[in-house]
N, C-alpha and C positions, 0 to 999 in steps of 0.2 A: 548957603542960606539955611536958616533954621526957623521953622514955623511950629508954634505950640498951640495945642487946643485944650481948653479947660473943660470940654464937654463931658458931662457925666449923666446924660439922659439915658433912659432905659433903651436897650438896644437888642434887636434880634440878630443872632450871630451871622456873620459873613454875608452882608446884604449885596444887592445889585448896586453898584456905585454910580453916582451921577455922571452925566455926560458933560462935555466941555461947555462952559458958558462963556465967561470973559475974564481976562486978566488972571489974577490969582484966586478967583472965586472957586475954580475947580479944585485947587489944592486944599482949601479949607473945607470944601464940601466933602472931599474924600476923607479928610481927617476927622470931620464930625461923624461921618457914617461909620467909620471903623474905630473911632476913639483913639487915634494915634496921639502919642506924646509929641513926636517930632518927625519932620521930613528933612533930610539933608541932601543937598545936590552938589555935584562937582563936575568939572570938565578939565581935561588936560590936553590941549591941542597937540602937544609934542608927541604924545602916544596914541591919540585918538580916544582917550577915555571919556566917556559920559556915564556917570553913575548916580544912583539914588540909594540912599539908606533910609528905610522906614523903621522907626522905633515905636513900637506899640505901647509897651509898658516896661518900666524899670522898678515897679513896686516891690517885686520879690527878688530882684537882683539885676545885674547887667543884661541887656538884651542880646540873646544868642539866636543866631539864625544864619542860614546858608546864603551864599552869593550865587545868583542866577545870571548866566551869560547867554543872552538871547537876542535875536534880531526882532525887536518889537516893531509893530506897524507904526507906532507913533509914541510920543512921550506920555500922553494920557494913559495908554495901555500899560506902559512900564510902571507909572506911578500907582495905578489901580492894582496891578499885580503885586507890587511890593507891599502895598497897604494891607491887602487881604491876606497875603502870606504871613506878614508880621503879626497880624491879629491871631491867625491860626497857631503861630508859634507860641504866643502868650498863653493861649488856651491849653496847648499841648504841655508846656512846661508846668503850668499851674496844676493840671490834673495829674501829672506824673510826680508831683511833689518835689520838683527841682527848684533850687534857689537861683533861678534865672527868670528874666523877663523874655519878651518876644521881639525879635527884629528880623529884618530881611533886607538884603541888598540885591539890586539888579544893575547889571552893566549892559548898556545897549551895545550889542555886538556890531561893530562897523563892518562894511562890506570887505574891506581889506585891512589887515593888521600887519604892520611892518615888523613889530617885535612884541609878541604876546607877553613875554616875561616882563618887559618894561611897562606894559599896560597894567599888569597886575601889581607890579611894584608901586606904580603911581596910585593905584587903589589902596594899597597898604598904607601909603602916606596919608591918604584921606581918612582911613580908619583911625590912624594915630591921633588925628586932630580931635577926635571925639573923646579922648581921655578915658577909654575903657567902658564907655556906656554901651558900645556895641562890640560883639565878638563874632567873627565871621567863620564860615565853614563851607564845605562843598555843597553844591546843589546842581540843578540841571544845567549842563553846559560847562561845568567846571570840574577840575580834577585835583588830585593831591599836589601835583607839581605847580598848579596855580597858587595853592595855599602856601607852598614853599616860597614862592616869589613874594607873596604878601608878607610872610614871616621875616623877610629881609628888612622890612620897614616898621613892623609892629609886632608886639607879643600878643595882641588881641585877636588871635586866629587859632583855629584847630583844624582837624582833618588834614594835617600835613602828612608827608610820606612817613614820618616817624610815628605819628599818632594812629595811623591805620584807617582803613576804609569803613565808614559807618554803614554802608549798604547791607552787608550780611546781617547786621544787628537789627536794622529796620525790618528785613525779611523775617528774621526770627520772631520778632514781636508780632508781625502781621500773622504769621503762622499760628502763634498761640491764640491770637484774637479770632482767627477763623475757626479754630477748634471750639472756642467758647461760644461763638455764634452758632455753630452747628449744634451744639448741645442745647442752646436756648431755643432754637427754632425746630430742629429735626430730632431732638431727644437723644442724641448720641454724639460724642466728640471723635469717634472713629471715622476717619475720612476714606477708608478703604471702599472703593467702588463708587464714591460720589463723583458726579460730573461737575467739574469746576472750570469756569471760563476765565482765563487770565488775559486781560487786555493791557498790553504793554510789557515788553521783555527787556527792559533796560537793566541796570545793575541790580536794582531791587527786585524787579519783576521776574527776572530769570532765576535769581537765587531763591526766590519764593517758589517758583515753579519746580525747581529741583526738590525742595522739601515736600511739596505736595505730591510729586511723582513718587518719592520714596515712601510716602504714607499710603500709597496705593490708589490715589485719586485718578480718575479718567480726565485728562487735560484737553481742553480746547484753548487755542492760543491765537493771538493776533499781534502784529507789530508793524510799524511803518517800514522797518528794516527787514527785508525778506531773508537776509542772512541769519538774523536772530531767530526767525520763525523756523527756518530750515534746521538750525541747530537744535531747537526744541523738539522738532519732529524726529530727528535722527538720534538724539541722546536721551530724550525723555519719553519717546513714544507718543508725543502729543499729536492732536489733529489740528491742522491749520485751517483757519477761517479768515475771510476778509474782515477788517475792523468794523465795517458797517453791518455785517452779518452776526458778529459775535454777540452783541447785546440782545439780539432778538432770538437767539438760539436757545431752546429749552436746556436748563441746567439746574443744578442744586444751588450753586453759589457763584455769583458774578463778582469778579475781582478786578476792579479798575486800578491799574498801576502806571498809567501814563500821566499826561498833564491834566489840569483841573477842568471843571465845568462839564464833565462828560455826562452827568445826570441832569437832564432837563425834562420838561414836561413830555416832549415827544419820545425821548428815550425810555422814560419810566413806563409810558403806555405800552411799549413793545417788549418790556422785560418779561421773561418767563423763568423766574428763579424764586427761591425761598429766602435768600440772603444776599445782601450786597456788602462785601467786606474786602476792602483793598488798600493799597499803599499810597495811592495818589493823594496829593493835597487838594483841598477845595473841590471835592468831587461834585458838590451840589451847585448847580448854576444859580440857585437862589434858595433862601431858607425854606420857602414854601414847598420845595421839592421833597423835603423830608416828610412832610405831611401827606404828599401824594403816595410815597412809598408805604407809609403806614396804612393809608386807606386801602391799598392794594394787598395788604398782608405780607409785605416784603420787609424783613428785618434789616435795618441799616446800622452798620457799625460806624459811629462817628469817626471821620478820618483822623482827626487830631488826637484821638485816643488810641486807635489800633495801629497807627503808623509812627508812634512816638519812640520806637526802639532806637532809631538813629540819633534822635536828639538826646535820649538818655545816655547813649554811648558817648557822644562827643562832649556832653556836659560833665559826666562823671570822669571821663578820661582827662578832660581839661583840668579837673580838680585833683588828678593824681590817683584816682581809684584803681584798684586792681580788677582784672577781668572777672573773677568769681563774684565780686560785689556788683559789678555791672550786670552780669548774667542773672543774678537774683532779682534785680530790678526789672529786667525784661520779662521774667516769668509772671510778674504782677499785672501785666497788661491784660491778660485773659481774665483775671479776677475782677479787674476794674470794669471791664466790659460787662461781665456777669452782673455786677452790682447795678450798673446803669440800666441794663435790660430789665432787671427785677423791679427797679423803681418805675421805669417807663410802663411796664405791664400793670403795676399796681395803680398807676395814675391814668392809664389808658391814653398815653401820649407817645410821641416819637422819641426814641433814644437821643436823637440829635438835639431836641429841645431840652431834655433833661441834662445832657452833658454840657450844653452851653450855659445853662443856669448854674450848674455846679462851678464851672470855670469863672463865671462872672462874679459869683459870691466870693471867690478868692481874690479876684483882681480889683473888685470895687466893693470893699467891705462896708462902706458907709453910703 
């Protein structure tokens, strides 16, 4: 199924999406709220595949975005997640100056999978039917070997075993963004001795924690996997905290690197930090949370700016760029944030509002 929305009304970035009403109304409600071009659905009973591809924009190029493999509570949650993530990818690509639009795929992970490879090959056949409008990549719950299976059925995929893992490049960009954020709020980009709280030690979070430790930061860490926490304690000299404690513990920089929605009204009220700058997508539970952070004097690094390193890597690598050219692009993330902070300060506004308007000017020029 393909649903299209002509909506071009003024929009505040990454809104709370509508709840289920009736029939197809929820789908068009989500599309209007996030300004999606299209939603695509498929199922394959033979493999257990149930998948959704959300294409937010193809104005600047084909929609590029990861494939998330997750056990969603219901279909509405999966559609809403895909839509918001696709929108974030459009903003991310536009602000990074990449010739790509934004898309996202979610596969509803079934309780039991007889053949994971066959499931992802079926998903590859689904991608192929879109004729290049969507290019897939790794995301939460997927690995390079899953992309290898997809690549058996379509060329519209990256992050394969031969392409390399984008996680270190995401971490590299976030590290550059943290330094720029420290300069903007603390007056120095030297992280030596700063207390930095890292929430989430997945592929990106742990790689980032390694860079922060090497820069001399005092690390506080949490993760749902106690093994990852123990590793950070033993290898990086980090101090372990429960996830519920971490956000409320005094620190210089809070670094969310898990799933989205971690910053809501209650969390912001308990933060004791000068900066929030992390790798997670959709960190704000609603756009208004950015204003709450601003009101509390906490500098917020817009997630789709600071965490764009992975997208930059997969996009340029997909185009055949060499690593030095990719690395040069990653170093610009810090300057991009510096420019956003300067404009936000001059206008007495949240950096999130400034970044969203910059992205929308590129995506909706008329």
